[in-house]
All heavy atoms as TSV, in Angstrom:
chain	resi	resn	atom	element	x	y	z
A	1	MET	N	N	-35.998	57.877	24.531
A	1	MET	CA	C	-34.902	56.972	24.550
A	1	MET	C	C	-34.633	56.486	23.117
A	1	MET	O	O	-35.541	56.057	22.438
A	1	MET	CB	C	-35.251	55.799	25.443
A	1	MET	CG	C	-34.100	54.870	25.470
A	1	MET	SD	S	-33.955	53.640	26.722
A	1	MET	CE	C	-35.258	53.040	27.432
A	2	GLU	N	N	-33.385	56.508	22.668
A	2	GLU	CA	C	-33.034	56.121	21.325
A	2	GLU	C	C	-32.556	54.670	21.279
A	2	GLU	O	O	-31.874	54.195	22.181
A	2	GLU	CB	C	-31.915	57.030	20.781
A	2	GLU	CG	C	-32.331	58.477	20.607
A	2	GLU	CD	C	-31.211	59.295	20.019
A	2	GLU	OE1	O	-30.337	58.705	19.362
A	2	GLU	OE2	O	-31.223	60.520	20.209
A	3	VAL	N	N	-32.942	53.976	20.219
A	3	VAL	CA	C	-32.509	52.580	20.032
A	3	VAL	C	C	-31.358	52.584	19.042
A	3	VAL	O	O	-31.430	53.120	17.969
A	3	VAL	CB	C	-33.682	51.718	19.469
A	3	VAL	CG1	C	-33.206	50.306	19.235
A	3	VAL	CG2	C	-34.857	51.766	20.414
A	4	ASP	N	N	-30.260	51.967	19.468
A	4	ASP	CA	C	-29.078	51.918	18.625
A	4	ASP	C	C	-29.264	50.805	17.567
A	4	ASP	O	O	-29.547	49.647	17.908
A	4	ASP	CB	C	-27.849	51.617	19.477
A	4	ASP	CG	C	-26.553	51.723	18.672
A	4	ASP	OD1	O	-26.561	52.343	17.603
A	4	ASP	OD2	O	-25.535	51.185	19.141
A	5	GLU	N	N	-29.142	51.125	16.290
A	5	GLU	CA	C	-29.331	50.170	15.195
A	5	GLU	C	C	-28.031	49.512	14.800
A	5	GLU	O	O	-27.918	48.998	13.704
A	5	GLU	CB	C	-29.934	50.912	13.968
A	5	GLU	CG	C	-31.361	51.352	14.191
A	5	GLU	CD	C	-32.332	50.178	14.227
A	5	GLU	OE1	O	-32.050	49.160	13.575
A	5	GLU	OE2	O	-33.321	50.287	14.932
A	6	GLY	N	N	-27.004	49.450	15.599
A	6	GLY	CA	C	-25.674	48.912	15.310
A	6	GLY	C	C	-25.683	47.635	14.476
A	6	GLY	O	O	-26.540	47.379	13.671
A	7	CYS	N	N	-24.724	46.778	14.707
A	7	CYS	CA	C	-24.570	45.514	13.951
A	7	CYS	C	C	-25.594	44.489	14.403
A	7	CYS	O	O	-25.890	44.344	15.595
A	7	CYS	CB	C	-23.158	44.966	14.169
A	7	CYS	SG	S	-21.878	46.062	13.583
A	8	ARG	N	N	-26.178	43.780	13.408
A	8	ARG	CA	C	-27.116	42.731	13.700
A	8	ARG	C	C	-26.901	41.552	12.757
A	8	ARG	O	O	-26.365	41.733	11.663
A	8	ARG	CB	C	-28.570	43.230	13.518
A	8	ARG	CG	C	-28.964	44.243	14.548
A	8	ARG	CD	C	-30.404	44.658	14.475
A	8	ARG	NE	N	-31.130	44.166	13.313
A	8	ARG	CZ	C	-32.437	44.263	13.182
A	8	ARG	NH1	N	-33.147	44.834	14.114
A	8	ARG	NH2	N	-33.042	43.834	12.094
A	9	THR	N	N	-27.345	40.401	13.144
A	9	THR	CA	C	-27.255	39.215	12.293
A	9	THR	C	C	-28.270	39.359	11.167
A	9	THR	O	O	-29.430	39.705	11.435
A	9	THR	CB	C	-27.580	37.955	13.116
A	9	THR	OG1	O	-26.667	37.894	14.219
A	9	THR	CG2	C	-27.451	36.712	12.259
A	10	PRO	N	N	-27.857	39.093	9.920
A	10	PRO	CA	C	-28.809	39.136	8.801
A	10	PRO	C	C	-29.919	38.111	8.989
A	10	PRO	O	O	-29.670	36.975	9.366
A	10	PRO	CB	C	-27.991	38.805	7.575
A	10	PRO	CG	C	-26.563	38.872	7.982
A	10	PRO	CD	C	-26.521	38.764	9.442
A	11	ARG	N	N	-31.156	38.506	8.736
A	11	ARG	CA	C	-32.300	37.632	8.964
A	11	ARG	C	C	-33.040	37.255	7.669
A	11	ARG	O	O	-33.968	36.461	7.715
A	11	ARG	CB	C	-33.266	38.282	9.940
A	11	ARG	CG	C	-32.601	38.602	11.275
A	11	ARG	CD	C	-33.620	38.691	12.358
A	11	ARG	NE	N	-33.023	39.115	13.607
A	11	ARG	CZ	C	-32.504	38.307	14.518
A	11	ARG	NH1	N	-32.526	37.037	14.296
A	11	ARG	NH2	N	-31.996	38.767	15.635
A	12	ARG	N	N	-32.625	37.765	6.559
A	12	ARG	CA	C	-33.305	37.450	5.308
A	12	ARG	C	C	-32.998	36.011	4.912
A	12	ARG	O	O	-31.966	35.462	5.245
A	12	ARG	CB	C	-32.832	38.400	4.224
A	12	ARG	CG	C	-33.238	39.858	4.509
A	12	ARG	CD	C	-32.671	40.815	3.533
A	12	ARG	NE	N	-33.209	40.567	2.213
A	12	ARG	CZ	C	-32.840	41.258	1.133
A	12	ARG	NH1	N	-31.964	42.231	1.244
A	12	ARG	NH2	N	-33.357	41.003	-0.027
A	13	SER	N	N	-33.907	35.399	4.207
A	13	SER	CA	C	-33.781	33.986	3.844
A	13	SER	C	C	-32.571	33.716	2.963
A	13	SER	O	O	-32.016	32.613	2.993
A	13	SER	CB	C	-35.045	33.488	3.161
A	13	SER	OG	O	-35.277	34.212	1.941
A	14	GLU	N	N	-32.133	34.670	2.184
A	14	GLU	CA	C	-30.987	34.452	1.289
A	14	GLU	C	C	-29.700	34.319	2.078
A	14	GLU	O	O	-28.697	33.784	1.575
A	14	GLU	CB	C	-30.880	35.566	0.269
A	14	GLU	CG	C	-30.621	36.936	0.885
A	14	GLU	CD	C	-30.734	38.057	-0.126
A	14	GLU	OE1	O	-31.752	38.109	-0.845
A	14	GLU	OE2	O	-29.784	38.835	-0.197
A	15	TYR	N	N	-29.663	34.768	3.330
A	15	TYR	CA	C	-28.461	34.673	4.149
A	15	TYR	C	C	-28.483	33.492	5.110
A	15	TYR	O	O	-27.517	33.211	5.785
A	15	TYR	CB	C	-28.263	35.962	4.965
A	15	TYR	CG	C	-28.028	37.160	4.108
A	15	TYR	CD1	C	-28.951	38.194	4.045
A	15	TYR	CD2	C	-26.891	37.274	3.313
A	15	TYR	CE1	C	-28.746	39.306	3.259
A	15	TYR	CE2	C	-26.667	38.389	2.530
A	15	TYR	CZ	C	-27.597	39.390	2.494
A	15	TYR	OH	O	-27.378	40.487	1.724
A	16	GLN	N	N	-29.559	32.763	5.185
A	16	GLN	CA	C	-29.678	31.625	6.112
A	16	GLN	C	C	-29.097	30.373	5.499
A	16	GLN	O	O	-29.096	30.182	4.291
A	16	GLN	CB	C	-31.143	31.391	6.479
A	16	GLN	CG	C	-31.697	32.544	7.326
A	16	GLN	CD	C	-33.127	32.259	7.748
A	16	GLN	OE1	O	-33.707	31.259	7.383
A	16	GLN	NE2	N	-33.678	33.154	8.517
A	17	ILE	N	N	-28.610	29.484	6.343
A	17	ILE	CA	C	-28.058	28.222	5.896
A	17	ILE	C	C	-29.207	27.311	5.507
A	17	ILE	O	O	-30.114	27.081	6.312
A	17	ILE	CB	C	-27.199	27.567	7.000
A	17	ILE	CG1	C	-26.043	28.475	7.354
A	17	ILE	CG2	C	-26.716	26.177	6.580
A	17	ILE	CD1	C	-25.239	28.012	8.550
A	18	PRO	N	N	-29.177	26.753	4.298
A	18	PRO	CA	C	-30.290	25.908	3.865
A	18	PRO	C	C	-30.278	24.574	4.658
A	18	PRO	O	O	-29.226	24.060	4.992
A	18	PRO	CB	C	-30.032	25.658	2.393
A	18	PRO	CG	C	-28.581	25.882	2.205
A	18	PRO	CD	C	-28.184	26.912	3.233
A	19	ALA	N	N	-31.454	24.050	4.918
A	19	ALA	CA	C	-31.576	22.762	5.614
A	19	ALA	C	C	-31.194	21.647	4.640
A	19	ALA	O	O	-31.549	21.679	3.467
A	19	ALA	CB	C	-33.009	22.579	6.094
A	20	PRO	N	N	-30.474	20.629	5.128
A	20	PRO	CA	C	-30.097	19.512	4.262
A	20	PRO	C	C	-31.353	18.724	3.846
A	20	PRO	O	O	-32.263	18.507	4.668
A	20	PRO	CB	C	-29.158	18.663	5.092
A	20	PRO	CG	C	-29.458	19.021	6.499
A	20	PRO	CD	C	-29.939	20.429	6.487
A	21	LEU	N	N	-31.378	18.297	2.610
A	21	LEU	CA	C	-32.534	17.566	2.095
A	21	LEU	C	C	-32.522	16.105	2.482
A	21	LEU	O	O	-33.554	15.506	2.776
A	21	LEU	CB	C	-32.602	17.701	0.577
A	21	LEU	CG	C	-32.678	19.140	0.035
A	21	LEU	CD1	C	-32.639	19.115	-1.480
A	21	LEU	CD2	C	-33.947	19.810	0.545
A	22	VAL	N	N	-31.319	15.451	2.477
A	22	VAL	CA	C	-31.209	14.046	2.775
A	22	VAL	C	C	-30.073	13.851	3.790
A	22	VAL	O	O	-29.053	14.524	3.711
A	22	VAL	CB	C	-30.878	13.250	1.481
A	22	VAL	CG1	C	-30.715	11.781	1.781
A	22	VAL	CG2	C	-31.957	13.493	0.450
A	23	CYS	N	N	-30.262	12.956	4.731
A	23	CYS	CA	C	-29.207	12.654	5.693
A	23	CYS	C	C	-28.020	12.042	4.987
A	23	CYS	O	O	-28.191	11.256	4.026
A	23	CYS	CB	C	-29.700	11.692	6.764
A	23	CYS	SG	S	-30.973	12.402	7.834
A	24	PRO	N	N	-26.796	12.312	5.417
A	24	PRO	CA	C	-25.645	11.694	4.796
A	24	PRO	C	C	-25.625	10.191	5.099
A	24	PRO	O	O	-26.166	9.715	6.089
A	24	PRO	CB	C	-24.467	12.406	5.438
A	24	PRO	CG	C	-24.985	12.928	6.703
A	24	PRO	CD	C	-26.427	13.212	6.503
A	25	PRO	N	N	-24.996	9.406	4.225
A	25	PRO	CA	C	-24.934	7.949	4.443
A	25	PRO	C	C	-24.042	7.620	5.666
A	25	PRO	O	O	-23.169	8.405	6.017
A	25	PRO	CB	C	-24.325	7.403	3.159
A	25	PRO	CG	C	-23.552	8.535	2.607
A	25	PRO	CD	C	-24.288	9.786	2.999
A	26	PRO	N	N	-24.246	6.468	6.285
A	26	PRO	CA	C	-23.373	6.099	7.420
A	26	PRO	C	C	-21.972	5.833	6.948
A	26	PRO	O	O	-21.734	5.510	5.772
A	26	PRO	CB	C	-24.033	4.826	7.958
A	26	PRO	CG	C	-24.796	4.275	6.812
A	26	PRO	CD	C	-25.214	5.460	5.994
A	27	PRO	N	N	-20.986	5.957	7.844
A	27	PRO	CA	C	-19.592	5.701	7.398
A	27	PRO	C	C	-19.449	4.221	7.038
A	27	PRO	O	O	-20.065	3.340	7.621
A	27	PRO	CB	C	-18.782	6.062	8.643
A	27	PRO	CG	C	-19.712	6.081	9.769
A	27	PRO	CD	C	-21.077	6.357	9.228
A	28	LYS	N	N	-18.582	3.975	6.075
A	28	LYS	CA	C	-18.352	2.616	5.612
A	28	LYS	C	C	-17.334	1.932	6.510
A	28	LYS	O	O	-16.424	2.539	7.026
A	28	LYS	CB	C	-17.838	2.603	4.178
A	28	LYS	CG	C	-18.867	3.113	3.200
A	28	LYS	CD	C	-18.372	3.004	1.779
A	28	LYS	CE	C	-19.432	3.480	0.804
A	28	LYS	NZ	N	-18.991	3.346	-0.584
A	29	LYS	N	N	-17.517	0.621	6.681
A	29	LYS	CA	C	-16.578	-0.176	7.473
A	29	LYS	C	C	-15.293	-0.377	6.674
A	29	LYS	O	O	-15.307	-0.442	5.449
A	29	LYS	CB	C	-17.160	-1.537	7.809
A	29	LYS	CG	C	-18.292	-1.497	8.774
A	29	LYS	CD	C	-18.727	-2.918	9.116
A	29	LYS	CE	C	-19.824	-2.890	10.145
A	29	LYS	NZ	N	-20.256	-4.248	10.515
A	30	LYS	N	N	-14.179	-0.475	7.387
A	30	LYS	CA	C	-12.905	-0.730	6.740
A	30	LYS	C	C	-12.920	-2.178	6.230
A	30	LYS	O	O	-13.501	-3.065	6.874
A	30	LYS	CB	C	-11.752	-0.551	7.727
A	30	LYS	CG	C	-11.559	0.891	8.126
A	30	LYS	CD	C	-10.391	1.014	9.065
A	30	LYS	CE	C	-10.200	2.446	9.483
A	30	LYS	NZ	N	-9.080	2.615	10.416
A	31	PRO	N	N	-12.303	-2.416	5.098
A	31	PRO	CA	C	-12.272	-3.783	4.558
A	31	PRO	C	C	-11.499	-4.704	5.492
A	31	PRO	O	O	-10.516	-4.315	6.106
A	31	PRO	CB	C	-11.622	-3.661	3.193
A	31	PRO	CG	C	-10.906	-2.376	3.224
A	31	PRO	CD	C	-11.602	-1.486	4.195
A	32	PHE	N	N	-11.939	-5.937	5.582
A	32	PHE	CA	C	-11.305	-6.931	6.432
A	32	PHE	C	C	-10.244	-7.675	5.609
A	32	PHE	O	O	-10.572	-8.271	4.578
A	32	PHE	CB	C	-12.351	-7.918	6.970
A	32	PHE	CG	C	-11.767	-8.979	7.851
A	32	PHE	CD1	C	-11.321	-8.719	9.106
A	32	PHE	CD2	C	-11.676	-10.282	7.380
A	32	PHE	CE1	C	-10.781	-9.708	9.908
A	32	PHE	CE2	C	-11.154	-11.281	8.160
A	32	PHE	CZ	C	-10.708	-10.998	9.424
A	33	TYR	N	N	-9.023	-7.626	6.074
A	33	TYR	CA	C	-7.929	-8.306	5.384
A	33	TYR	C	C	-7.539	-9.546	6.152
A	33	TYR	O	O	-7.351	-9.518	7.362
A	33	TYR	CB	C	-6.700	-7.405	5.271
A	33	TYR	CG	C	-6.956	-6.195	4.371
A	33	TYR	CD1	C	-7.093	-4.924	4.931
A	33	TYR	CD2	C	-7.040	-6.343	3.004
A	33	TYR	CE1	C	-7.317	-3.819	4.104
A	33	TYR	CE2	C	-7.272	-5.245	2.190
A	33	TYR	CZ	C	-7.391	-3.992	2.748
A	33	TYR	OH	O	-7.634	-2.901	1.958
A	34	VAL	N	N	-7.433	-10.661	5.452
A	34	VAL	CA	C	-7.021	-11.905	6.060
A	34	VAL	C	C	-5.508	-11.939	6.067
A	34	VAL	O	O	-4.859	-11.815	5.030
A	34	VAL	CB	C	-7.591	-13.126	5.289
A	34	VAL	CG1	C	-7.091	-14.422	5.900
A	34	VAL	CG2	C	-9.094	-13.057	5.236
A	35	LYS	N	N	-4.939	-12.077	7.274
A	35	LYS	CA	C	-3.470	-12.153	7.380
A	35	LYS	C	C	-3.016	-13.555	6.999
A	35	LYS	O	O	-3.565	-14.554	7.463
A	35	LYS	CB	C	-3.039	-11.821	8.788
A	35	LYS	CG	C	-3.260	-10.396	9.172
A	35	LYS	CD	C	-2.720	-10.112	10.544
A	35	LYS	CE	C	-2.924	-8.685	10.944
A	35	LYS	NZ	N	-2.404	-8.380	12.264
A	36	GLN	N	N	-2.023	-13.606	6.133
A	36	GLN	CA	C	-1.474	-14.884	5.748
A	36	GLN	C	C	-0.264	-15.192	6.599
A	36	GLN	O	O	0.532	-14.307	6.938
A	36	GLN	CB	C	-1.080	-14.863	4.268
A	36	GLN	CG	C	-2.240	-14.665	3.333
A	36	GLN	CD	C	-1.795	-14.607	1.888
A	36	GLN	OE1	O	-0.613	-14.652	1.588
A	36	GLN	NE2	N	-2.736	-14.528	0.968
A	37	ARG	N	N	-0.159	-16.438	6.991
A	37	ARG	CA	C	1.002	-16.838	7.801
A	37	ARG	C	C	2.237	-16.826	6.940
A	37	ARG	O	O	2.237	-17.241	5.788
A	37	ARG	CB	C	0.790	-18.246	8.370
A	37	ARG	CG	C	-0.402	-18.319	9.281
A	37	ARG	CD	C	-0.501	-19.641	9.966
A	37	ARG	NE	N	-0.556	-19.360	11.376
A	37	ARG	CZ	C	-0.051	-20.105	12.327
A	37	ARG	NH1	N	0.520	-21.218	12.026
A	37	ARG	NH2	N	-0.153	-19.751	13.568
A	38	ARG	N	N	3.294	-16.328	7.523
A	38	ARG	CA	C	4.567	-16.298	6.798
A	38	ARG	C	C	5.236	-17.667	6.842
A	38	ARG	O	O	5.169	-18.368	7.845
A	38	ARG	CB	C	5.503	-15.269	7.418
A	38	ARG	CG	C	5.049	-13.860	7.217
A	38	ARG	CD	C	6.094	-12.907	7.736
A	38	ARG	NE	N	5.681	-11.534	7.497
A	38	ARG	CZ	C	6.415	-10.500	7.813
A	38	ARG	NH1	N	7.595	-10.661	8.370
A	38	ARG	NH2	N	5.989	-9.289	7.571
A	39	VAL	N	N	5.862	-17.986	5.751
A	39	VAL	CA	C	6.613	-19.241	5.672
A	39	VAL	C	C	7.968	-19.031	6.369
A	39	VAL	O	O	8.624	-18.031	6.126
A	39	VAL	CB	C	6.821	-19.633	4.193
A	39	VAL	CG1	C	7.610	-20.913	4.066
A	39	VAL	CG2	C	5.476	-19.755	3.496
A	40	PRO	N	N	8.345	-19.918	7.286
A	40	PRO	CA	C	9.651	-19.719	7.962
A	40	PRO	C	C	10.789	-19.829	6.964
A	40	PRO	O	O	10.690	-20.496	5.930
A	40	PRO	CB	C	9.685	-20.849	8.971
A	40	PRO	CG	C	8.656	-21.814	8.568
A	40	PRO	CD	C	7.653	-21.107	7.736
A	41	PRO	N	N	11.892	-19.136	7.228
A	41	PRO	CA	C	13.026	-19.188	6.283
A	41	PRO	C	C	13.580	-20.596	6.158
A	41	PRO	O	O	13.543	-21.403	7.093
A	41	PRO	CB	C	14.051	-18.233	6.895
A	41	PRO	CG	C	13.533	-17.823	8.217
A	41	PRO	CD	C	12.153	-18.289	8.361
A	42	LYS	N	N	14.129	-20.889	4.990
A	42	LYS	CA	C	14.647	-22.245	4.706
A	42	LYS	C	C	15.840	-22.594	5.592
A	42	LYS	O	O	16.014	-23.731	5.996
A	42	LYS	CB	C	15.069	-22.369	3.228
A	42	LYS	CG	C	13.913	-22.292	2.272
A	42	LYS	CD	C	14.351	-22.347	0.852
A	42	LYS	CE	C	13.163	-22.186	-0.076
A	42	LYS	NZ	N	13.587	-22.168	-1.489
A	43	GLU	N	N	16.671	-21.592	5.869
A	43	GLU	CA	C	17.861	-21.845	6.692
A	43	GLU	C	C	17.571	-21.728	8.184
A	43	GLU	O	O	18.462	-21.852	9.021
A	43	GLU	CB	C	18.984	-20.861	6.330
A	43	GLU	CG	C	19.505	-20.984	4.925
A	43	GLU	CD	C	18.667	-20.210	3.906
A	43	GLU	OE1	O	18.100	-19.158	4.293
A	43	GLU	OE2	O	18.564	-20.649	2.752
A	44	GLY	N	N	16.353	-21.387	8.574
A	44	GLY	CA	C	15.976	-21.232	9.969
A	44	GLY	C	C	16.208	-19.785	10.413
A	44	GLY	O	O	16.768	-18.950	9.672
A	45	TYR	N	N	15.774	-19.489	11.615
A	45	TYR	CA	C	15.949	-18.133	12.144
A	45	TYR	C	C	17.341	-17.981	12.719
A	45	TYR	O	O	17.986	-18.925	13.145
A	45	TYR	CB	C	14.901	-17.878	13.246
A	45	TYR	CG	C	13.490	-17.854	12.728
A	45	TYR	CD1	C	12.642	-18.925	12.927
A	45	TYR	CD2	C	13.008	-16.757	12.014
A	45	TYR	CE1	C	11.339	-18.906	12.450
A	45	TYR	CE2	C	11.716	-16.731	11.555
A	45	TYR	CZ	C	10.894	-17.824	11.752
A	45	TYR	OH	O	9.610	-17.795	11.293
A	46	PHE	N	N	17.811	-16.731	12.732
A	46	PHE	CA	C	19.156	-16.449	13.229
A	46	PHE	C	C	19.215	-16.684	14.742
A	46	PHE	O	O	18.352	-16.202	15.479
A	46	PHE	CB	C	19.503	-14.991	12.918
A	46	PHE	CG	C	20.837	-14.579	13.486
A	46	PHE	CD1	C	22.024	-15.056	12.955
A	46	PHE	CD2	C	20.908	-13.719	14.562
A	46	PHE	CE1	C	23.243	-14.682	13.485
A	46	PHE	CE2	C	22.114	-13.329	15.081
A	46	PHE	CZ	C	23.278	-13.803	14.555
A	47	GLN	N	N	20.149	-17.435	15.185
A	47	GLN	CA	C	20.349	-17.723	16.604
A	47	GLN	C	C	21.749	-17.268	16.972
A	47	GLN	O	O	22.733	-17.897	16.627
A	47	GLN	CB	C	20.223	-19.233	16.889
A	47	GLN	CG	C	18.865	-19.798	16.612
A	47	GLN	CD	C	17.829	-19.322	17.607
A	47	GLN	OE1	O	18.167	-19.016	18.762
A	47	GLN	NE2	N	16.597	-19.230	17.185
A	48	PRO	N	N	21.878	-16.131	17.674
A	48	PRO	CA	C	23.218	-15.697	18.082
A	48	PRO	C	C	23.807	-16.715	19.066
A	48	PRO	O	O	23.067	-17.307	19.860
A	48	PRO	CB	C	23.001	-14.340	18.737
A	48	PRO	CG	C	21.557	-14.274	19.071
A	48	PRO	CD	C	20.851	-15.196	18.117
A	49	PRO	N	N	25.095	-16.891	19.037
A	49	PRO	CA	C	25.715	-17.925	19.884
A	49	PRO	C	C	25.551	-17.655	21.377
A	49	PRO	O	O	25.382	-18.589	22.161
A	49	PRO	CB	C	27.190	-17.915	19.489
A	49	PRO	CG	C	27.400	-16.648	18.721
A	49	PRO	CD	C	26.054	-16.228	18.200
A	50	ASP	N	N	25.572	-16.365	21.803
A	50	ASP	CA	C	25.472	-16.052	23.225
A	50	ASP	C	C	24.390	-14.993	23.423
A	50	ASP	O	O	24.677	-13.843	23.728
A	50	ASP	CB	C	26.823	-15.563	23.725
A	50	ASP	CG	C	26.828	-15.364	25.246
A	50	ASP	OD1	O	25.954	-15.935	25.913
A	50	ASP	OD2	O	27.710	-14.667	25.744
A	51	LEU	N	N	23.125	-15.376	23.261
A	51	LEU	CA	C	22.012	-14.428	23.308
A	51	LEU	C	C	21.879	-13.822	24.690
A	51	LEU	O	O	21.706	-12.602	24.841
A	51	LEU	CB	C	20.709	-15.109	22.893
A	51	LEU	CG	C	19.493	-14.238	22.862
A	51	LEU	CD1	C	19.665	-13.089	21.870
A	51	LEU	CD2	C	18.257	-15.023	22.497
A	52	GLU	N	N	21.985	-14.610	25.746
A	52	GLU	CA	C	21.820	-14.074	27.091
A	52	GLU	C	C	22.941	-13.119	27.437
A	52	GLU	O	O	22.716	-12.103	28.123
A	52	GLU	CB	C	21.712	-15.196	28.104
A	52	GLU	CG	C	20.396	-15.924	27.988
A	52	GLU	CD	C	20.175	-16.843	29.188
A	52	GLU	OE1	O	20.709	-16.579	30.255
A	52	GLU	OE2	O	19.411	-17.816	29.023
A	53	GLY	N	N	24.105	-13.368	26.985
A	53	GLY	CA	C	25.241	-12.477	27.228
A	53	GLY	C	C	25.023	-11.124	26.555
A	53	GLY	O	O	25.316	-10.079	27.118
A	54	VAL	N	N	24.472	-11.144	25.358
A	54	VAL	CA	C	24.213	-9.904	24.638
A	54	VAL	C	C	23.116	-9.121	25.340
A	54	VAL	O	O	23.228	-7.905	25.536
A	54	VAL	CB	C	23.775	-10.221	23.183
A	54	VAL	CG1	C	23.278	-8.977	22.496
A	54	VAL	CG2	C	24.909	-10.863	22.418
A	55	LEU	N	N	22.069	-9.782	25.786
A	55	LEU	CA	C	20.959	-9.095	26.465
A	55	LEU	C	C	21.389	-8.557	27.828
A	55	LEU	O	O	20.940	-7.515	28.240
A	55	LEU	CB	C	19.773	-10.038	26.633
A	55	LEU	CG	C	19.091	-10.458	25.322
A	55	LEU	CD1	C	17.968	-11.436	25.619
A	55	LEU	CD2	C	18.558	-9.255	24.580
A	56	MET	N	N	22.271	-9.218	28.517
A	56	MET	CA	C	22.732	-8.734	29.827
A	56	MET	C	C	23.563	-7.474	29.660
A	56	MET	O	O	23.569	-6.595	30.528
A	56	MET	CB	C	23.539	-9.816	30.539
A	56	MET	CG	C	22.702	-10.966	30.988
A	56	MET	SD	S	21.416	-10.421	32.099
A	56	MET	CE	C	20.438	-11.869	32.237
A	57	ASP	N	N	24.282	-7.360	28.554
A	57	ASP	CA	C	25.085	-6.152	28.302
A	57	ASP	C	C	24.189	-4.956	27.983
A	57	ASP	O	O	24.535	-3.820	28.329
A	57	ASP	CB	C	26.068	-6.398	27.134
A	57	ASP	CG	C	27.171	-7.375	27.515
A	57	ASP	OD1	O	27.383	-7.559	28.754
A	57	ASP	OD2	O	27.802	-7.912	26.618
A	58	ILE	N	N	23.063	-5.198	27.359
A	58	ILE	CA	C	22.174	-4.104	26.956
A	58	ILE	C	C	21.384	-3.578	28.151
A	58	ILE	O	O	21.286	-2.405	28.391
A	58	ILE	CB	C	21.188	-4.564	25.828
A	58	ILE	CG1	C	21.992	-4.876	24.576
A	58	ILE	CG2	C	20.149	-3.522	25.579
A	58	ILE	CD1	C	21.171	-5.479	23.474
A	59	ALA	N	N	20.772	-4.485	28.914
A	59	ALA	CA	C	19.907	-4.108	30.023
A	59	ALA	C	C	20.680	-4.182	31.339
A	59	ALA	O	O	20.973	-5.283	31.805
A	59	ALA	CB	C	18.688	-5.026	30.096
A	60	PRO	N	N	21.023	-3.033	31.939
A	60	PRO	CA	C	21.751	-3.068	33.216
A	60	PRO	C	C	20.842	-3.602	34.329
A	60	PRO	O	O	19.626	-3.415	34.310
A	60	PRO	CB	C	22.110	-1.613	33.470
A	60	PRO	CG	C	21.132	-0.828	32.687
A	60	PRO	CD	C	20.762	-1.658	31.496
A	61	ARG	N	N	21.446	-4.311	35.260
A	61	ARG	CA	C	20.686	-4.882	36.363
A	61	ARG	C	C	20.334	-3.795	37.372
A	61	ARG	O	O	21.132	-2.906	37.664
A	61	ARG	CB	C	21.495	-5.966	37.047
A	61	ARG	CG	C	21.723	-7.157	36.178
A	61	ARG	CD	C	22.428	-8.228	36.935
A	61	ARG	NE	N	22.685	-9.352	36.063
A	61	ARG	CZ	C	23.198	-10.486	36.482
A	61	ARG	NH1	N	23.502	-10.655	37.734
A	61	ARG	NH2	N	23.386	-11.477	35.620
A	62	ARG	N	N	19.151	-3.904	37.928
A	62	ARG	CA	C	18.738	-2.986	38.977
A	62	ARG	C	C	18.870	-3.663	40.309
A	62	ARG	O	O	18.481	-4.818	40.464
A	62	ARG	CB	C	17.285	-2.566	38.770
A	62	ARG	CG	C	17.051	-1.776	37.529
A	62	ARG	CD	C	15.625	-1.325	37.472
A	62	ARG	NE	N	15.355	-0.587	36.240
A	62	ARG	CZ	C	14.204	-0.065	35.921
A	62	ARG	NH1	N	13.176	-0.174	36.727
A	62	ARG	NH2	N	14.044	0.599	34.790
A	63	GLU	N	N	19.432	-2.968	41.238
A	63	GLU	CA	C	19.579	-3.524	42.576
A	63	GLU	C	C	18.661	-2.788	43.529
A	63	GLU	O	O	18.444	-1.583	43.374
A	63	GLU	CB	C	21.017	-3.432	43.028
A	63	GLU	CG	C	21.965	-4.238	42.135
A	63	GLU	CD	C	23.393	-4.175	42.640
A	63	GLU	OE1	O	23.608	-3.710	43.771
A	63	GLU	OE2	O	24.298	-4.582	41.892
A	64	ALA	N	N	18.139	-3.477	44.489
A	64	ALA	CA	C	17.229	-2.874	45.456
A	64	ALA	C	C	17.989	-1.905	46.363
A	64	ALA	O	O	19.125	-2.195	46.766
A	64	ALA	CB	C	16.561	-3.957	46.285
A	65	CYS	N	N	17.364	-0.785	46.679
A	65	CYS	CA	C	17.957	0.160	47.594
A	65	CYS	C	C	17.650	-0.251	49.013
A	65	CYS	O	O	16.559	-0.649	49.334
A	65	CYS	CB	C	17.430	1.574	47.328
A	65	CYS	SG	S	17.861	2.175	45.704
A	66	ALA	N	N	18.639	-0.136	49.873
A	66	ALA	CA	C	18.421	-0.519	51.273
A	66	ALA	C	C	17.882	0.628	52.087
A	66	ALA	O	O	17.867	1.719	51.830
A	66	ALA	CB	C	19.720	-1.034	51.898
């Protein structure tokens, strides 16, 4: 019976992946940023005269199905 010498994985030490010498360092934490409160505008926030009317035009009412 003949043994087929086809393709094989190289086994010599020069072809092997070297073992790591030192473990990699742990991942660093993201820096913590302190959020600063925004100063409100001097003239105040914009108040549309008919806010509910504008919102009712944008969002159609849903009616229950019988």
